[in-house]
C-alpha positions, 0 to 999 in steps of 0.5 A, a space after each residue: 792766567 795759566 797756559 794749557 798745552 794740547 798735545 795732538 801727538 800724545 806726548 804730554 807725559 814725556 813733555 811734562 816729565 822733561 819740563 819737570 827735569 829742566 825747570 825743577 817743576 812739581 807735578 800737582 796732578 796727572 790722570 790718564 784717560 783710562 783712570 777717568 770717567 771718560 775712558 771711552 773717549 780716549 784719543 785713538 782709543 789709547 787710555 794711557 794718554 794724559 787726560 789732564 796734568 798740572 805742573 807747578 814751577 818753583 815760582 808758583 806758576 802753573 802749566 797744564 796740558 793733555 793729550 788732546 783728541 784732534 777735534 778739541 785742539 790744534 798744533 802749536 803755533 802763534 805763541 811762546 812760553 816765556 821763562 824769566 831766569 834769576 841770573 845768567 847761570 840759571 838762564 844758561 842751564 834752562 836754555 841748554 835743557 829746554 833746547 836739547 833735542 829741539 831747535 834753537 831759533 835765537 841763540 841765548 846771548 846778551 842783548 840791549 834789554 837783557 843779560 841773556 835772551 834766547 828762543 827755541 822750539 823744544 823737542 815737542 814743538 813748543 816755542 820757548 823764550 828764556 830771559 834774564 833781566 839786566 841788573 842795575 842801570 841799562 
């Protein structure tokens, strides 16, 4: 299963560029509405908006998204994207990056289930959880 983010605000390109920097993701595909056969259906008549984009994260997982006309999407809510970091340093780097310009809803800290866990909403309104599993006996 691959999450698909619909950006009703037209921020898909900026958000995906941001995610590439924070996570070291690679853009596998991106096209604007103007570059597609559906150019006349671009949100707000702006063909520069993203019709579809796919990012691949270092672990091989995919995140897809688009600048979605309001009749096809809804604002973010009711979910979080969860990232599992390999170690504490990676968790701290990712959390600092993804929360920059956003809102921390739970600081990244040691918990009874993880070496580090934290939650935030990024600058584009997407909710994230960053987790670093405990190593060894709990």
